[in-house]
PDB file of N, CA, C, O and CB in Angstrom:
ATOM      1  N   MET A   1      95.335 221.914  93.798  1.00  0.00           N
ATOM      2  CA  MET A   1      96.492 221.093  93.510  1.00  0.00           C
ATOM      3  C   MET A   1      96.271 219.715  94.109  1.00  0.00           C
ATOM      4  O   MET A   1      95.578 219.541  95.111  1.00  0.00           O
ATOM      5  CB  MET A   1      97.786 221.737  94.057  1.00  0.00           C
ATOM      6  N   GLY A   2      96.870 218.779  93.473  1.00  0.00           N
ATOM      7  CA  GLY A   2      96.781 217.428  93.975  1.00  0.00           C
ATOM      8  C   GLY A   2      98.057 216.683  93.676  1.00  0.00           C
ATOM      9  O   GLY A   2      99.049 217.260  93.230  1.00  0.00           O
ATOM     10  N   LYS A   3      98.015 215.434  93.920  1.00  0.00           N
ATOM     11  CA  LYS A   3      99.161 214.571  93.691  1.00  0.00           C
ATOM     12  C   LYS A   3      99.341 214.343  92.196  1.00  0.00           C
ATOM     13  O   LYS A   3      98.374 214.089  91.478  1.00  0.00           O
ATOM     14  CB  LYS A   3      98.992 213.231  94.431  1.00  0.00           C
ATOM     15  N   THR A   4     100.569 214.434  91.736  1.00  0.00           N
ATOM     16  CA  THR A   4     100.899 214.165  90.341  1.00  0.00           C
ATOM     17  C   THR A   4     101.934 213.055  90.300  1.00  0.00           C
ATOM     18  O   THR A   4     102.909 213.069  91.051  1.00  0.00           O
ATOM     19  CB  THR A   4     101.424 215.447  89.621  1.00  0.00           C
ATOM     20  N   ILE A   5     101.712 212.101  89.422  1.00  0.00           N
ATOM     21  CA  ILE A   5     102.629 210.973  89.284  1.00  0.00           C
ATOM     22  C   ILE A   5     103.151 210.949  87.858  1.00  0.00           C
ATOM     23  O   ILE A   5     102.383 211.098  86.908  1.00  0.00           O
ATOM     24  CB  ILE A   5     101.933 209.626  89.646  1.00  0.00           C
ATOM     25  N   VAL A   6     104.450 210.762  87.706  1.00  0.00           N
ATOM     26  CA  VAL A   6     105.075 210.637  86.394  1.00  0.00           C
ATOM     27  C   VAL A   6     105.780 209.285  86.350  1.00  0.00           C
ATOM     28  O   VAL A   6     106.616 208.979  87.199  1.00  0.00           O
ATOM     29  CB  VAL A   6     106.081 211.820  86.113  1.00  0.00           C
ATOM     30  N   ASN A   7     105.429 208.482  85.346  1.00  0.00           N
ATOM     31  CA  ASN A   7     106.005 207.147  85.198  1.00  0.00           C
ATOM     32  C   ASN A   7     106.742 207.012  83.877  1.00  0.00           C
ATOM     33  O   ASN A   7     106.356 207.606  82.870  1.00  0.00           O
ATOM     34  CB  ASN A   7     104.919 206.081  85.300  1.00  0.00           C
ATOM     35  N   LEU A   8     107.804 206.226  83.897  1.00  0.00           N
ATOM     36  CA  LEU A   8     108.523 205.869  82.679  1.00  0.00           C
ATOM     37  C   LEU A   8     107.678 204.875  81.894  1.00  0.00           C
ATOM     38  O   LEU A   8     107.257 203.853  82.436  1.00  0.00           O
ATOM     39  CB  LEU A   8     109.929 205.274  83.004  1.00  0.00           C
ATOM     40  N   VAL A   9     107.425 205.172  80.612  1.00  0.00           N
ATOM     41  CA  VAL A   9     106.651 204.274  79.757  1.00  0.00           C
ATOM     42  C   VAL A   9     107.604 203.315  79.052  1.00  0.00           C
ATOM     43  O   VAL A   9     107.491 202.097  79.185  1.00  0.00           O
ATOM     44  CB  VAL A   9     105.806 205.074  78.722  1.00  0.00           C
ATOM     45  N   GLU A  10     108.540 203.884  78.302  1.00  0.00           N
ATOM     46  CA  GLU A  10     109.597 203.109  77.652  1.00  0.00           C
ATOM     47  C   GLU A  10     110.599 204.073  77.051  1.00  0.00           C
ATOM     48  O   GLU A  10     110.255 205.211  76.731  1.00  0.00           O
ATOM     49  CB  GLU A  10     109.018 202.156  76.561  1.00  0.00           C
ATOM     50  N   GLY A  11     111.824 203.632  76.896  1.00  0.00           N
ATOM     51  CA  GLY A  11     112.859 204.501  76.341  1.00  0.00           C
ATOM     52  C   GLY A  11     113.001 205.763  77.174  1.00  0.00           C
ATOM     53  O   GLY A  11     113.368 205.703  78.348  1.00  0.00           O
ATOM     54  N   MET A  12     112.707 206.910  76.562  1.00  0.00           N
ATOM     55  CA  MET A  12     112.737 208.199  77.251  1.00  0.00           C
ATOM     56  C   MET A  12     111.334 208.812  77.323  1.00  0.00           C
ATOM     57  O   MET A  12     111.187 210.004  77.591  1.00  0.00           O
ATOM     58  CB  MET A  12     113.704 209.163  76.539  1.00  0.00           C
ATOM     59  N   ARG A  13     110.305 207.989  77.081  1.00  0.00           N
ATOM     60  CA  ARG A  13     108.917 208.468  77.113  1.00  0.00           C
ATOM     61  C   ARG A  13     108.355 208.329  78.524  1.00  0.00           C
ATOM     62  O   ARG A  13     108.476 207.280  79.158  1.00  0.00           O
ATOM     63  CB  ARG A  13     108.036 207.683  76.098  1.00  0.00           C
ATOM     64  N   PHE A  14     107.740 209.405  79.001  1.00  0.00           N
ATOM     65  CA  PHE A  14     107.122 209.434  80.322  1.00  0.00           C
ATOM     66  C   PHE A  14     105.656 209.816  80.190  1.00  0.00           C
ATOM     67  O   PHE A  14     105.263 210.499  79.244  1.00  0.00           O
ATOM     68  CB  PHE A  14     107.860 210.419  81.255  1.00  0.00           C
ATOM     69  N   ALA A  15     104.857 209.373  81.143  1.00  0.00           N
ATOM     70  CA  ALA A  15     103.443 209.737  81.201  1.00  0.00           C
ATOM     71  C   ALA A  15     103.153 210.296  82.584  1.00  0.00           C
ATOM     72  O   ALA A  15     103.412 209.647  83.597  1.00  0.00           O
ATOM     73  CB  ALA A  15     102.521 208.511  80.885  1.00  0.00           C
ATOM     74  N   GLY A  16     102.617 211.497  82.612  1.00  0.00           N
ATOM     75  CA  GLY A  16     102.229 212.119  83.873  1.00  0.00           C
ATOM     76  C   GLY A  16     100.724 212.061  84.036  1.00  0.00           C
ATOM     77  O   GLY A  16      99.978 212.165  83.062  1.00  0.00           O
ATOM     78  N   HIS A  17     100.287 211.897  85.261  1.00  0.00           N
ATOM     79  CA  HIS A  17      98.857 211.872  85.588  1.00  0.00           C
ATOM     80  C   HIS A  17      98.642 212.705  86.839  1.00  0.00           C
ATOM     81  O   HIS A  17      99.337 212.538  87.841  1.00  0.00           O
ATOM     82  CB  HIS A  17      98.338 210.406  85.795  1.00  0.00           C
ATOM     83  N   GLY A  18      97.683 213.591  86.769  1.00  0.00           N
ATOM     84  CA  GLY A  18      97.355 214.431  87.915  1.00  0.00           C
ATOM     85  C   GLY A  18      95.968 214.133  88.429  1.00  0.00           C
ATOM     86  O   GLY A  18      95.376 213.103  88.108  1.00  0.00           O
ATOM     87  N   LYS A  19      95.459 215.043  89.225  1.00  0.00           N
ATOM     88  CA  LYS A  19      94.151 214.894  89.860  1.00  0.00           C
ATOM     89  C   LYS A  19      93.026 214.712  88.843  1.00  0.00           C
ATOM     90  O   LYS A  19      92.056 214.004  89.112  1.00  0.00           O
ATOM     91  CB  LYS A  19      93.860 216.101  90.731  1.00  0.00           C
ATOM     92  N   SER A  20      93.150 215.350  87.671  1.00  0.00           N
ATOM     93  CA  SER A  20      92.101 215.259  86.648  1.00  0.00           C
ATOM     94  C   SER A  20      92.025 213.875  86.011  1.00  0.00           C
ATOM     95  O   SER A  20      90.998 213.504  85.442  1.00  0.00           O
ATOM     96  CB  SER A  20      92.339 216.298  85.569  1.00  0.00           C
ATOM     97  N   GLY A  21      93.116 213.113  86.110  1.00  0.00           N
ATOM     98  CA  GLY A  21      93.151 211.789  85.504  1.00  0.00           C
ATOM     99  C   GLY A  21      93.614 211.776  84.061  1.00  0.00           C
ATOM    100  O   GLY A  21      93.806 210.706  83.484  1.00  0.00           O
ATOM    101  N   HIS A  22      93.796 212.947  83.467  1.00  0.00           N
ATOM    102  CA  HIS A  22      94.252 213.017  82.085  1.00  0.00           C
ATOM    103  C   HIS A  22      95.754 212.758  82.006  1.00  0.00           C
ATOM    104  O   HIS A  22      96.515 213.133  82.898  1.00  0.00           O
ATOM    105  CB  HIS A  22      93.911 214.386  81.473  1.00  0.00           C
ATOM    106  N   GLU A  23      96.157 212.114  80.929  1.00  0.00           N
ATOM    107  CA  GLU A  23      97.576 211.820  80.741  1.00  0.00           C
ATOM    108  C   GLU A  23      98.288 212.976  80.051  1.00  0.00           C
ATOM    109  O   GLU A  23      97.750 213.590  79.129  1.00  0.00           O
ATOM    110  CB  GLU A  23      97.751 210.534  79.929  1.00  0.00           C
ATOM    111  N   VAL A  24      99.491 213.263  80.502  1.00  0.00           N
ATOM    112  CA  VAL A  24     100.372 214.221  79.851  1.00  0.00           C
ATOM    113  C   VAL A  24     101.597 213.429  79.406  1.00  0.00           C
ATOM    114  O   VAL A  24     102.397 212.988  80.231  1.00  0.00           O
ATOM    115  CB  VAL A  24     100.760 215.429  80.812  1.00  0.00           C
ATOM    116  N   ALA A  25     101.733 213.255  78.096  1.00  0.00           N
ATOM    117  CA  ALA A  25     102.833 212.470  77.548  1.00  0.00           C
ATOM    118  C   ALA A  25     104.032 213.360  77.258  1.00  0.00           C
ATOM    119  O   ALA A  25     103.881 214.499  76.817  1.00  0.00           O
ATOM    120  CB  ALA A  25     102.393 211.740  76.276  1.00  0.00           C
ATOM    121  N   MET A  26     105.225 212.831  77.510  1.00  0.00           N
ATOM    122  CA  MET A  26     106.469 213.557  77.254  1.00  0.00           C
ATOM    123  C   MET A  26     107.500 212.583  76.708  1.00  0.00           C
ATOM    124  O   MET A  26     107.529 211.413  77.091  1.00  0.00           O
ATOM    125  CB  MET A  26     106.993 214.253  78.546  1.00  0.00           C
ATOM    126  N   ASP A  27     108.345 213.073  75.813  1.00  0.00           N
ATOM    127  CA  ASP A  27     109.397 212.238  75.237  1.00  0.00           C
ATOM    128  C   ASP A  27     110.586 213.123  74.896  1.00  0.00           C
ATOM    129  O   ASP A  27     110.461 214.344  74.797  1.00  0.00           O
ATOM    130  CB  ASP A  27     108.890 211.475  73.974  1.00  0.00           C
ATOM    131  N   ALA A  28     111.715 212.504  74.721  1.00  0.00           N
ATOM    132  CA  ALA A  28     112.934 213.210  74.326  1.00  0.00           C
ATOM    133  C   ALA A  28     113.115 213.101  72.816  1.00  0.00           C
ATOM    134  O   ALA A  28     112.488 212.271  72.158  1.00  0.00           O
ATOM    135  CB  ALA A  28     114.174 212.640  75.069  1.00  0.00           C
ATOM    136  N   SER A  29     113.975 213.944  72.287  1.00  0.00           N
ATOM    137  CA  SER A  29     114.272 213.871  70.855  1.00  0.00           C
ATOM    138  C   SER A  29     115.098 212.621  70.566  1.00  0.00           C
ATOM    139  O   SER A  29     115.710 212.040  71.463  1.00  0.00           O
ATOM    140  CB  SER A  29     115.026 215.145  70.381  1.00  0.00           C
ATOM    141  N   SER A  30     115.102 212.227  69.313  1.00  0.00           N
ATOM    142  CA  SER A  30     115.874 211.043  68.921  1.00  0.00           C
ATOM    143  C   SER A  30     117.374 211.266  69.100  1.00  0.00           C
ATOM    144  O   SER A  30     118.134 210.303  69.202  1.00  0.00           O
ATOM    145  CB  SER A  30     115.575 210.673  67.466  1.00  0.00           C
ATOM    146  N   LYS A  31     117.800 212.514  69.138  1.00  0.00           N
ATOM    147  CA  LYS A  31     119.226 212.824  69.322  1.00  0.00           C
ATOM    148  C   LYS A  31     119.749 212.395  70.689  1.00  0.00           C
ATOM    149  O   LYS A  31     120.945 212.155  70.851  1.00  0.00           O
ATOM    150  CB  LYS A  31     119.459 214.312  69.138  1.00  0.00           C
ATOM    151  N   VAL A  32     118.861 212.300  71.665  1.00  0.00           N
ATOM    152  CA  VAL A  32     119.288 211.930  73.019  1.00  0.00           C
ATOM    153  C   VAL A  32     118.656 210.617  73.497  1.00  0.00           C
ATOM    154  O   VAL A  32     118.595 210.353  74.698  1.00  0.00           O
ATOM    155  CB  VAL A  32     118.938 213.048  73.993  1.00  0.00           C
ATOM    156  N   GLY A  33     118.191 209.805  72.559  1.00  0.00           N
ATOM    157  CA  GLY A  33     117.684 208.484  72.904  1.00  0.00           C
ATOM    158  C   GLY A  33     116.181 208.342  72.995  1.00  0.00           C
ATOM    159  O   GLY A  33     115.682 207.265  73.322  1.00  0.00           O
ATOM    160  N   GLY A  34     115.452 209.403  72.714  1.00  0.00           N
ATOM    161  CA  GLY A  34     113.995 209.321  72.725  1.00  0.00           C
ATOM    162  C   GLY A  34     113.459 208.895  71.374  1.00  0.00           C
ATOM    163  O   GLY A  34     114.225 208.685  70.433  1.00  0.00           O
ATOM    164  N   ALA A  35     112.159 208.767  71.276  1.00  0.00           N
ATOM    165  CA  ALA A  35     111.508 208.390  70.021  1.00  0.00           C
ATOM    166  C   ALA A  35     110.923 209.605  69.308  1.00  0.00           C
ATOM    167  O   ALA A  35     110.371 209.473  68.215  1.00  0.00           O
ATOM    168  CB  ALA A  35     110.410 207.362  70.283  1.00  0.00           C
ATOM    169  N   ASP A  36     111.037 210.790  69.917  1.00  0.00           N
ATOM    170  CA  ASP A  36     110.495 212.025  69.347  1.00  0.00           C
ATOM    171  C   ASP A  36     108.997 211.871  69.058  1.00  0.00           C
ATOM    172  O   ASP A  36     108.497 212.340  68.036  1.00  0.00           O
ATOM    173  CB  ASP A  36     111.255 212.404  68.052  1.00  0.00           C
ATOM    174  N   SER A  37     108.286 211.200  69.989  1.00  0.00           N
ATOM    175  CA  SER A  37     106.876 210.870  69.757  1.00  0.00           C
ATOM    176  C   SER A  37     105.887 211.886  70.318  1.00  0.00           C
ATOM    177  O   SER A  37     104.700 211.834  69.996  1.00  0.00           O
ATOM    178  CB  SER A  37     106.580 209.539  70.346  1.00  0.00           C
ATOM    179  N   THR A  38     106.353 212.792  71.138  1.00  0.00           N
ATOM    180  CA  THR A  38     105.456 213.784  71.740  1.00  0.00           C
ATOM    181  C   THR A  38     106.273 214.970  72.237  1.00  0.00           C
ATOM    182  O   THR A  38     107.471 215.055  71.964  1.00  0.00           O
ATOM    183  CB  THR A  38     104.634 213.159  72.906  1.00  0.00           C
ATOM    184  N   ALA A  39     105.653 215.865  72.947  1.00  0.00           N
ATOM    185  CA  ALA A  39     106.326 217.088  73.400  1.00  0.00           C
ATOM    186  C   ALA A  39     107.415 216.786  74.430  1.00  0.00           C
ATOM    187  O   ALA A  39     107.363 215.785  75.144  1.00  0.00           O
ATOM    188  CB  ALA A  39     105.306 218.062  73.995  1.00  0.00           C
ATOM    189  N   ARG A  40     108.389 217.673  74.482  1.00  0.00           N
ATOM    190  CA  ARG A  40     109.449 217.587  75.485  1.00  0.00           C
ATOM    191  C   ARG A  40     108.902 218.123  76.816  1.00  0.00           C
ATOM    192  O   ARG A  40     107.970 218.928  76.814  1.00  0.00           O
ATOM    193  CB  ARG A  40     110.727 218.391  75.031  1.00  0.00           C
ATOM    194  N   PRO A  41     109.460 217.694  77.939  1.00  0.00           N
ATOM    195  CA  PRO A  41     108.997 218.197  79.232  1.00  0.00           C
ATOM    196  C   PRO A  41     109.036 219.719  79.350  1.00  0.00           C
ATOM    197  O   PRO A  41     108.126 220.309  79.932  1.00  0.00           O
ATOM    198  CB  PRO A  41     109.825 217.599  80.325  1.00  0.00           C
ATOM    199  N   VAL A  42     110.061 220.361  78.814  1.00  0.00           N
ATOM    200  CA  VAL A  42     110.140 221.827  78.888  1.00  0.00           C
ATOM    201  C   VAL A  42     109.009 222.465  78.086  1.00  0.00           C
ATOM    202  O   VAL A  42     108.460 223.485  78.504  1.00  0.00           O
ATOM    203  CB  VAL A  42     111.509 222.327  78.367  1.00  0.00           C
ATOM    204  N   GLU A  43     108.651 221.882  76.942  1.00  0.00           N
ATOM    205  CA  GLU A  43     107.534 222.400  76.151  1.00  0.00           C
ATOM    206  C   GLU A  43     106.226 222.292  76.936  1.00  0.00           C
ATOM    207  O   GLU A  43     105.406 223.210  76.922  1.00  0.00           O
ATOM    208  CB  GLU A  43     107.419 221.639  74.813  1.00  0.00           C
ATOM    209  N   VAL A  44     106.043 221.167  77.616  1.00  0.00           N
ATOM    210  CA  VAL A  44     104.836 220.964  78.416  1.00  0.00           C
ATOM    211  C   VAL A  44     104.776 221.995  79.542  1.00  0.00           C
ATOM    212  O   VAL A  44     103.719 222.561  79.820  1.00  0.00           O
ATOM    213  CB  VAL A  44     104.795 219.528  78.995  1.00  0.00           C
ATOM    214  N   MET A  45     105.926 222.235  80.188  1.00  0.00           N
ATOM    215  CA  MET A  45     105.978 223.208  81.277  1.00  0.00           C
ATOM    216  C   MET A  45     105.643 224.613  80.779  1.00  0.00           C
ATOM    217  O   MET A  45     104.885 225.333  81.429  1.00  0.00           O
ATOM    218  CB  MET A  45     107.363 223.199  81.933  1.00  0.00           C
ATOM    219  N   LEU A  46     106.200 225.008  79.633  1.00  0.00           N
ATOM    220  CA  LEU A  46     105.931 226.339  79.090  1.00  0.00           C
ATOM    221  C   LEU A  46     104.482 226.477  78.629  1.00  0.00           C
ATOM    222  O   LEU A  46     103.875 227.535  78.791  1.00  0.00           O
ATOM    223  CB  LEU A  46     106.877 226.635  77.929  1.00  0.00           C
ATOM    224  N   CYS A  47     103.927 225.411  78.055  1.00  0.00           N
ATOM    225  CA  CYS A  47     102.506 225.438  77.677  1.00  0.00           C
ATOM    226  C   CYS A  47     101.624 225.569  78.914  1.00  0.00           C
ATOM    227  O   CYS A  47     100.629 226.292  78.893  1.00  0.00           O
ATOM    228  CB  CYS A  47     102.127 224.162  76.888  1.00  0.00           C
ATOM    229  N   ALA A  48     101.984 224.874  79.989  1.00  0.00           N
ATOM    230  CA  ALA A  48     101.221 224.975  81.237  1.00  0.00           C
ATOM    231  C   ALA A  48     101.275 226.392  81.793  1.00  0.00           C
ATOM    232  O   ALA A  48     100.264 226.919  82.259  1.00  0.00           O
ATOM    233  CB  ALA A  48     101.756 223.980  82.278  1.00  0.00           C
ATOM    234  N   LEU A  49     102.442 227.005  81.746  1.00  0.00           N
ATOM    235  CA  LEU A  49     102.582 228.381  82.221  1.00  0.00           C
ATOM    236  C   LEU A  49     101.721 229.330  81.386  1.00  0.00           C
ATOM    237  O   LEU A  49     101.036 230.198  81.929  1.00  0.00           O
ATOM    238  CB  LEU A  49     104.059 228.821  82.173  1.00  0.00           C
ATOM    239  N   GLY A  50     101.761 229.159  80.069  1.00  0.00           N
ATOM    240  CA  GLY A  50     100.931 229.985  79.190  1.00  0.00           C
ATOM    241  C   GLY A  50      99.450 229.754  79.423  1.00  0.00           C
ATOM    242  O   GLY A  50      98.663 230.701  79.417  1.00  0.00           O
ATOM    243  N   GLY A  51      99.065 228.502  79.628  1.00  0.00           N
ATOM    244  CA  GLY A  51      97.664 228.187  79.889  1.00  0.00           C
ATOM    245  C   GLY A  51      97.171 228.769  81.204  1.00  0.00           C
ATOM    246  O   GLY A  51      96.072 229.319  81.266  1.00  0.00           O
ATOM    247  N   CYS A  52      97.976 228.652  82.256  1.00  0.00           N
ATOM    248  CA  CYS A  52      97.600 229.220  83.562  1.00  0.00           C
ATOM    249  C   CYS A  52      97.467 230.733  83.480  1.00  0.00           C
ATOM    250  O   CYS A  52      96.509 231.307  83.996  1.00  0.00           O
ATOM    251  CB  CYS A  52      98.637 228.845  84.636  1.00  0.00           C
ATOM    252  N   THR A  53      98.427 231.373  82.833  1.00  0.00           N
ATOM    253  CA  THR A  53      98.387 232.827  82.689  1.00  0.00           C
ATOM    254  C   THR A  53      97.161 233.250  81.888  1.00  0.00           C
ATOM    255  O   THR A  53      96.440 234.167  82.280  1.00  0.00           O
ATOM    256  CB  THR A  53      99.669 233.341  82.012  1.00  0.00           C
ATOM    257  N   GLY A  54      96.931 232.578  80.768  1.00  0.00           N
ATOM    258  CA  GLY A  54      95.782 232.904  79.926  1.00  0.00           C
ATOM    259  C   GLY A  54      94.460 232.725  80.647  1.00  0.00           C
ATOM    260  O   GLY A  54      93.568 233.564  80.520  1.00  0.00           O
ATOM    261  N   MET A  55      94.319 231.645  81.403  1.00  0.00           N
ATOM    262  CA  MET A  55      93.076 231.408  82.139  1.00  0.00           C
ATOM    263  C   MET A  55      92.849 232.475  83.202  1.00  0.00           C
ATOM    264  O   MET A  55      91.717 232.910  83.413  1.00  0.00           O
ATOM    265  CB  MET A  55      93.097 230.026  82.787  1.00  0.00           C
ATOM    266  N   ASP A  56      93.917 232.896  83.869  1.00  0.00           N
ATOM    267  CA  ASP A  56      93.790 233.978  84.859  1.00  0.00           C
ATOM    268  C   ASP A  56      93.347 235.278  84.197  1.00  0.00           C
ATOM    269  O   ASP A  56      92.448 235.956  84.696  1.00  0.00           O
ATOM    270  CB  ASP A  56      95.126 234.193  85.596  1.00  0.00           C
ATOM    271  N   VAL A  57      93.975 235.628  83.075  1.00  0.00           N
ATOM    272  CA  VAL A  57      93.636 236.871  82.376  1.00  0.00           C
ATOM    273  C   VAL A  57      92.187 236.840  81.898  1.00  0.00           C
ATOM    274  O   VAL A  57      91.452 237.810  82.084  1.00  0.00           O
ATOM    275  CB  VAL A  57      94.586 237.098  81.182  1.00  0.00           C
ATOM    276  N   ILE A  58      91.774 235.737  81.287  1.00  0.00           N
ATOM    277  CA  ILE A  58      90.397 235.607  80.799  1.00  0.00           C
ATOM    278  C   ILE A  58      89.406 235.719  81.960  1.00  0.00           C
ATOM    279  O   ILE A  58      88.383 236.393  81.842  1.00  0.00           O
ATOM    280  CB  ILE A  58      90.207 234.259  80.060  1.00  0.00           C
ATOM    281  N   SER A  59      89.709 235.064  83.072  1.00  0.00           N
ATOM    282  CA  SER A  59      88.832 235.120  84.239  1.00  0.00           C
ATOM    283  C   SER A  59      88.668 236.552  84.747  1.00  0.00           C
ATOM    284  O   SER A  59      87.557 236.983  85.055  1.00  0.00           O
ATOM    285  CB  SER A  59      89.379 234.229  85.355  1.00  0.00           C
ATOM    286  N   ILE A  60      89.768 237.279  84.832  1.00  0.00           N
ATOM    287  CA  ILE A  60      89.722 238.676  85.292  1.00  0.00           C
ATOM    288  C   ILE A  60      88.926 239.536  84.319  1.00  0.00           C
ATOM    289  O   ILE A  60      88.089 240.335  84.738  1.00  0.00           O
ATOM    290  CB  ILE A  60      91.148 239.244  85.454  1.00  0.00           C
ATOM    291  N   LEU A  61      89.184 239.375  83.015  1.00  0.00           N
ATOM    292  CA  LEU A  61      88.466 240.173  82.020  1.00  0.00           C
ATOM    293  C   LEU A  61      86.969 239.903  82.056  1.00  0.00           C
ATOM    294  O   LEU A  61      86.168 240.831  81.939  1.00  0.00           O
ATOM    295  CB  LEU A  61      89.008 239.889  80.626  1.00  0.00           C
ATOM    296  N   ARG A  62      86.587 238.649  82.216  1.00  0.00           N
ATOM    297  CA  ARG A  62      85.156 238.312  82.264  1.00  0.00           C
ATOM    298  C   ARG A  62      84.488 238.892  83.506  1.00  0.00           C
ATOM    299  O   ARG A  62      83.322 239.283  83.452  1.00  0.00           O
ATOM    300  CB  ARG A  62      84.966 236.791  82.235  1.00  0.00           C
ATOM    301  N   LYS A  63      85.209 238.951  84.622  1.00  0.00           N
ATOM    302  CA  LYS A  63      84.662 239.585  85.827  1.00  0.00           C
ATOM    303  C   LYS A  63      84.449 241.077  85.603  1.00  0.00           C
ATOM    304  O   LYS A  63      83.616 241.700  86.261  1.00  0.00           O
ATOM    305  CB  LYS A  63      85.596 239.358  87.030  1.00  0.00           C
ATOM    306  N   MET A  64      85.213 241.645  84.667  1.00  0.00           N
ATOM    307  CA  MET A  64      85.078 243.063  84.323  1.00  0.00           C
ATOM    308  C   MET A  64      84.082 243.255  83.179  1.00  0.00           C
ATOM    309  O   MET A  64      83.989 244.341  82.608  1.00  0.00           O
ATOM    310  CB  MET A  64      86.446 243.654  83.938  1.00  0.00           C
ATOM    311  N   ASN A  65      83.328 242.184  82.844  1.00  0.00           N
ATOM    312  CA  ASN A  65      82.348 242.197  81.752  1.00  0.00           C
ATOM    313  C   ASN A  65      82.981 242.554  80.411  1.00  0.00           C
ATOM    314  O   ASN A  65      82.381 243.253  79.595  1.00  0.00           O
ATOM    315  CB  ASN A  65      81.232 243.182  82.064  1.00  0.00           C
ATOM    316  N   THR A  66      84.179 242.073  80.199  1.00  0.00           N
ATOM    317  CA  THR A  66      84.880 242.272  78.933  1.00  0.00           C
ATOM    318  C   THR A  66      85.188 240.907  78.347  1.00  0.00           C
ATOM    319  O   THR A  66      85.827 240.074  78.990  1.00  0.00           O
ATOM    320  CB  THR A  66      86.186 243.112  79.124  1.00  0.00           C
ATOM    321  N   GLU A  67      84.733 240.686  77.133  1.00  0.00           N
ATOM    322  CA  GLU A  67      84.994 239.415  76.463  1.00  0.00           C
ATOM    323  C   GLU A  67      86.092 239.635  75.430  1.00  0.00           C
ATOM    324  O   GLU A  67      85.864 240.312  74.427  1.00  0.00           O
ATOM    325  CB  GLU A  67      83.698 238.845  75.794  1.00  0.00           C
ATOM    326  N   PRO A  68      87.271 239.080  75.653  1.00  0.00           N
ATOM    327  CA  PRO A  68      88.371 239.281  74.705  1.00  0.00           C
ATOM    328  C   PRO A  68      88.109 238.551  73.388  1.00  0.00           C
ATOM    329  O   PRO A  68      87.499 237.482  73.372  1.00  0.00           O
ATOM    330  CB  PRO A  68      89.694 238.802  75.316  1.00  0.00           C
ATOM    331  N   SER A  69      88.568 239.128  72.305  1.00  0.00           N
ATOM    332  CA  SER A  69      88.419 238.476  71.000  1.00  0.00           C
ATOM    333  C   SER A  69      89.581 237.529  70.727  1.00  0.00           C
ATOM    334  O   SER A  69      89.457 236.594  69.935  1.00  0.00           O
ATOM    335  CB  SER A  69      88.322 239.526  69.882  1.00  0.00           C
ATOM    336  N   SER A  70      90.707 237.773  71.383  1.00  0.00           N
ATOM    337  CA  SER A  70      91.863 236.880  71.260  1.00  0.00           C
ATOM    338  C   SER A  70      92.805 237.147  72.426  1.00  0.00           C
ATOM    339  O   SER A  70      92.666 238.132  73.151  1.00  0.00           O
ATOM    340  CB  SER A  70      92.599 237.081  69.889  1.00  0.00           C
ATOM    341  N   LEU A  71      93.751 236.259  72.583  1.00  0.00           N
ATOM    342  CA  LEU A  71      94.742 236.428  73.636  1.00  0.00           C
ATOM    343  C   LEU A  71      96.051 235.855  73.165  1.00  0.00           C
ATOM    344  O   LEU A  71      97.039 235.888  73.899  1.00  0.00           O
ATOM    345  CB  LEU A  71      94.292 235.759  74.947  1.00  0.00           C
TER     346      LEU A  71
END
């Protein structure tokens, strides 16, 4: 884990940057003042949870010499 910074870009659009240096863009829907230009923060959070869980499962399966065909 490292430091994560989230900055307001414009309107309701935010850009997050973590230790990896990659940008994570987030925006609100047009119904609440956003431009609907990218994923909502809750979507990003749920995708992160799914990604972390999936990476853990794949890592465990590979240690057991099992290569999953899908997840």
